[in-house]
C-alpha positions as CSV (number, residue, x, y, z in Angstrom):
1,M,20.6,-21.6,6.0
2,K,20.5,-18.3,7.9
3,I,18.7,-15.3,6.4
4,L,18.6,-11.7,7.6
5,L,15.3,-10.0,6.8
6,V,15.4,-6.2,7.2
7,S,12.2,-4.2,7.5
8,A,12.1,-0.6,8.8
9,T,9.0,-1.3,10.9
10,P,7.3,-4.4,12.2
11,F,4.1,-3.1,10.6
12,E,5.4,-3.7,7.1
13,V,5.9,-7.4,7.9
14,K,3.1,-7.7,10.4
15,K,1.5,-10.8,8.8
16,L,4.9,-12.6,8.9
17,F,5.1,-11.8,12.6
18,E,1.7,-13.2,13.2
19,R,2.3,-16.3,11.2
20,N,5.6,-17.3,12.9
21,E,6.3,-17.6,16.6
22,S,9.3,-15.3,17.2
23,V,11.9,-15.1,19.9
24,V,13.2,-11.6,20.8
25,V,16.9,-11.3,20.5
26,I,17.3,-7.5,20.8
27,P,14.1,-5.8,22.2
28,D,12.3,-3.7,19.5
29,H,14.9,-4.5,16.9
30,L,15.9,-8.1,16.3
31,Y,13.8,-11.3,16.3
32,H,14.4,-14.9,15.4
33,F,12.1,-17.5,14.0
34,R,12.4,-20.7,11.9
35,I,10.8,-21.8,8.6
36,D,11.4,-25.5,8.3
37,R,15.2,-25.8,8.9
38,M,16.0,-22.2,7.9
39,H,16.8,-19.6,10.6
40,V,15.4,-16.2,9.9
41,H,16.6,-13.1,11.9
42,L,14.2,-10.2,11.5
43,L,15.8,-6.7,11.9
44,T,13.5,-3.7,12.4
45,P,15.9,-0.9,12.7
46,G,13.4,2.0,12.4
47,I,12.7,4.5,9.6
48,G,15.5,6.1,7.8
49,L,19.0,5.7,6.5
50,L,20.6,6.5,9.9
51,H,18.8,3.8,11.8
52,T,19.2,1.3,9.1
53,A,22.9,1.9,8.7
54,F,23.7,1.7,12.4
55,Y,21.7,-1.4,13.3
56,L,22.4,-3.3,10.1
57,G,26.2,-2.6,10.5
58,N,26.0,-3.7,14.1
59,I,24.2,-7.0,13.2
60,L,26.5,-7.8,10.3
61,A,29.5,-7.3,12.5
62,Q,28.2,-9.8,15.1
63,G,27.2,-12.7,12.9
64,S,27.2,-14.3,9.5
65,Y,24.3,-14.8,7.1
66,D,23.8,-16.6,3.9
67,L,21.8,-13.8,2.4
68,A,19.7,-10.8,3.3
69,I,16.4,-9.4,2.2
70,N,15.1,-5.8,2.6
71,A,11.3,-5.7,2.6
72,G,9.0,-2.7,2.9
73,I,6.7,-0.3,1.3
74,C,7.7,2.6,-0.9
75,G,6.4,5.5,-3.0
76,A,6.4,5.4,-6.9
77,Y,7.3,8.3,-9.1
78,S,5.3,7.0,-12.1
79,R,1.5,6.4,-12.0
80,A,2.2,3.7,-14.6
81,I,3.1,1.5,-11.7
82,P,-0.1,0.4,-10.0
83,L,-0.5,0.9,-6.3
84,G,0.1,-2.4,-4.5
85,S,2.7,-3.6,-7.0
86,V,5.6,-5.6,-5.5
87,L,8.9,-4.7,-7.1
88,H,12.5,-5.8,-7.1
89,V,14.8,-2.8,-6.5
90,T,18.3,-3.5,-8.0
91,E,19.8,-0.1,-8.0
92,E,19.9,2.8,-5.5
93,A,20.9,6.5,-5.7
94,L,21.5,9.0,-3.0
95,P,20.1,12.3,-4.3
96,E,20.4,14.5,-1.2
97,P,24.0,14.5,0.0
98,G,25.8,17.4,-1.6
99,A,25.9,21.1,-1.8
100,E,24.1,24.0,-3.4
101,E,26.4,26.4,-5.3
102,D,25.0,29.4,-7.2
103,G,21.5,27.9,-7.1
104,L,22.6,24.6,-8.5
105,F,22.9,21.3,-6.6
106,R,26.0,19.3,-6.8
107,S,26.2,15.8,-5.4
108,V,29.0,14.5,-3.2
109,F,30.4,12.7,-6.3
110,E,30.4,15.9,-8.4
111,L,32.1,17.7,-5.6
112,G,34.9,15.1,-5.4
113,L,34.1,14.2,-1.8
114,I,33.5,10.6,-2.8
115,P,35.0,9.0,-5.9
116,P,32.0,7.9,-8.0
117,D,33.6,4.4,-8.6
118,E,34.9,3.9,-5.0
119,Y,33.5,0.4,-4.0
120,P,30.6,-0.2,-3.5
121,F,29.6,2.7,-5.8
122,D,29.4,2.4,-9.5
123,E,29.3,5.8,-11.2
124,G,27.8,7.2,-8.1
125,K,25.2,4.5,-7.7
126,L,24.8,1.4,-5.7
127,V,24.1,-1.5,-8.0
128,N,23.2,-5.0,-6.6
129,T,25.6,-7.5,-8.2
130,L,24.8,-10.1,-5.6
131,I,21.2,-11.0,-6.4
132,P,20.1,-14.5,-5.3
133,R,18.9,-16.8,-8.1
134,W,15.3,-17.3,-7.1
135,K,12.5,-18.0,-9.4
136,A,10.1,-16.0,-7.2
137,L,12.4,-13.0,-7.5
138,N,12.7,-13.3,-11.2
139,R,8.9,-12.9,-11.5
140,L,9.0,-9.4,-10.1
141,Q,9.4,-6.2,-12.1
142,V,12.9,-4.8,-11.8
143,V,13.2,-1.1,-10.8
144,T,15.6,1.5,-9.7
145,G,15.3,3.5,-6.5
146,N,16.2,6.8,-4.7
147,S,16.9,6.8,-1.0
148,I,15.8,10.0,0.6
149,N,15.6,11.7,4.0
150,T,12.8,14.1,3.0
151,M,9.4,13.1,1.6
152,H,8.7,15.8,-1.0
153,T,5.2,17.3,-1.9
154,D,6.2,20.1,-4.2
155,P,5.8,19.0,-7.9
156,G,8.7,21.3,-8.9
157,R,11.1,19.8,-6.4
158,I,10.0,16.3,-7.3
159,H,10.6,17.1,-11.0
160,Q,14.0,18.5,-10.2
161,L,15.0,15.5,-8.2
162,T,13.9,12.9,-10.7
163,T,15.4,14.8,-13.6
164,R,18.9,14.7,-11.9
165,F,18.3,11.2,-10.4
166,P,15.9,9.2,-12.6
167,A,14.4,6.4,-10.7
168,D,11.1,4.4,-10.4
169,V,10.6,4.4,-6.6
170,E,11.8,6.0,-3.5
171,S,12.3,4.8,0.1
172,M,14.2,5.9,3.2
173,E,16.3,2.9,3.8
174,G,17.2,1.1,0.6
175,A,20.7,2.6,0.0
176,A,21.8,1.9,3.6
177,F,20.8,-1.7,3.2
178,L,22.4,-2.2,-0.2
179,F,25.6,-0.4,0.8
180,G,26.0,-2.7,3.9
181,C,25.4,-5.9,1.9
182,L,27.7,-4.9,-0.9
183,V,30.5,-4.0,1.5
184,E,30.1,-7.4,3.3
185,K,29.6,-9.2,-0.1
186,L,26.4,-10.7,1.2
187,P,23.9,-11.9,-1.4
188,C,20.8,-9.7,-1.0
189,A,17.6,-8.5,-2.6
190,Q,15.4,-5.4,-1.9
191,I,11.6,-6.0,-2.3
192,R,9.3,-3.1,-2.1
193,A,5.5,-2.8,-2.4
194,V,4.1,0.5,-3.7
195,S,1.8,2.1,-1.1
196,N,1.5,5.6,-2.7
197,Y,2.7,7.9,-5.4
198,V,5.5,10.4,-4.4
199,G,4.0,13.8,-3.7
200,E,0.5,12.5,-2.8
201,R,0.0,13.4,0.9
202,D,-3.7,12.6,1.1
203,K,-3.4,9.2,2.8
204,S,-6.9,8.4,1.8
205,K,-5.5,7.8,-1.7
206,W,-2.8,5.5,-0.5
207,E,-3.0,1.7,-0.5
208,V,-0.9,0.8,2.5
209,R,-2.9,-2.3,3.5
210,L,-2.8,-3.6,-0.1
211,A,0.9,-3.0,-0.3
212,V,1.5,-4.9,3.0
213,K,-0.7,-7.8,1.9
214,N,1.0,-8.2,-1.5
215,L,4.5,-7.8,0.1
216,D,3.6,-10.6,2.6
217,E,2.5,-12.9,-0.2
218,T,5.8,-12.3,-2.1
219,L,7.9,-12.8,1.1
220,V,6.2,-16.1,1.7
221,E,7.2,-17.3,-1.8
222,L,10.7,-16.1,-1.4
223,L,11.3,-17.6,2.0
224,K,9.7,-20.9,1.1
225,E,11.9,-21.1,-2.0
226,A,15.0,-20.2,0.1
227,A,14.1,-22.9,2.7
228,G,13.5,-25.4,-0.1
229,C,9.9,-26.0,0.9
């Protein structure tokens, strides 16, 4: 079996790096290691939709994989989700592409620039219909996400965003990952650990280390199950 693991930065999967001796395939971006008889390619494209879309598209065009996992940290909109929680994101929205007309925001779908049901979109959203059947995955809370380019701090702007695009968490790469996998019809899962609440910029109140630790533990479970260990 051959798995593509995508993480924006090596830091988010630091423990996995330390645990497995890897071989560099593309400096700073692609690494290879094995778990039992399973081959894992780790792609670290960098932060944001642009980097993820380019490097993921490039990798998928060069080789074939049995499945893909996007693993990273994220922000949660609701404080009902404890910091450090590891979540399974099955749906992504793109709140930012669009235009402002007469003080109102209209998405690219409302503007008619992209048909809302043009594959892989479903009513303007990306919905994962290719989820692997893993027991470890089924134990995680299922949530929805927004993929953004700007981390917001203004409560009014956050309220406006989540009113128009209700979601549980936000990241800067999820939609690019899911779009690529759906187009390629590649079974996939997006796993996110909550490091902070959206709008909180005081990093002393973040739980990045806890999120990375819990993310690693979940990844170990998923990869062992995939490898049949």
